[in-house]
N, C-alpha and C positions, 0 to 999 in steps of 0.2 A: 482431396477432391472437392470438398465444399468450398475451398478458397477459389479454385478455378471456376466453379459454378457461380460464385458470387461475382467474380470478375466479369464473366460473360453476361450475367444479368445486368451489371452496371453498364457495360457497353451497350447492351440492348436498350436499357433505360435511356441512355443519352441519345441514341438513335430515335427512340420514340418521342422524346421531348423535342428534338430537332424537327421531326416530321409534324408534330402538333403545331409548332411555331410556323413552320413553312406552309402548312395547309391553311392555317388561319390568315397568314399574310398574303399568300398567293394560292388561291384555290385551284388554279389550273397550272400548277408547276410541272406536271408531266408533259403537257403540251409545249411549254416553254423550254423544257430540258431536252426532250426528244423530238419534238415536232409531230409526234403521233397524237391522234385524238381518240382515245379509247372510250370517252364518255361525251363526245361532242362539246367539249370545253365547258361542261357544267360543274365540274369539280367532284362528281360522285366517285370516280375511280380513286382520286386522291384521298377522299374521306374513308373509303373502304380499306385502302392500304394502311392508312394511319390507324384506324380502329383495329385492324388485324395485328399490327405491331404492338400497339398498346395492350391489347388482350394477351398477347404472348408475353409481354413484360409482366403483367399481373400474375399470370399462371406460373411463370418461371420464378418470379419473386416469392410467391407463396411456397413453391417447392423448395427453394433455397432456404427460406426461413425454417421450414420443417426439417431439412437436412442439418442445418446448424443446431437446431434444438436437439436433434438426435445425437449429434456428436457431443454436445455439452452434457447431455444426460449420461452418455457412456463414460465420459471423463469423471463426472460427479460420482457415478456408481463405483468406478475404479478407486477413487480417492476415499470413499466411505466404506468400502468392503473390508471386512476384517482380514488380516493376513493369515497365512496357513499356520503360523506358530502361535496364534491366539493373541498376538500382541498389538 
């Protein structure tokens, strides 16, 4: 499961980076893409969407790191635990 989570976080990270670049290059990309003007073409909606995705990436990334550390600790405990026959 942590591998799937890591893959999803990686995909989300790539989307976040793409949105950061897109928002920096074209602050009114929603208007150009859809024709709708949710923020009167000032770019605030785009910034909010980008910040939301980047925040989700950070939270998901930290959660994934904690999951990987938990899996690694369980494996380490299994390897260092004495066997039932004492050997």
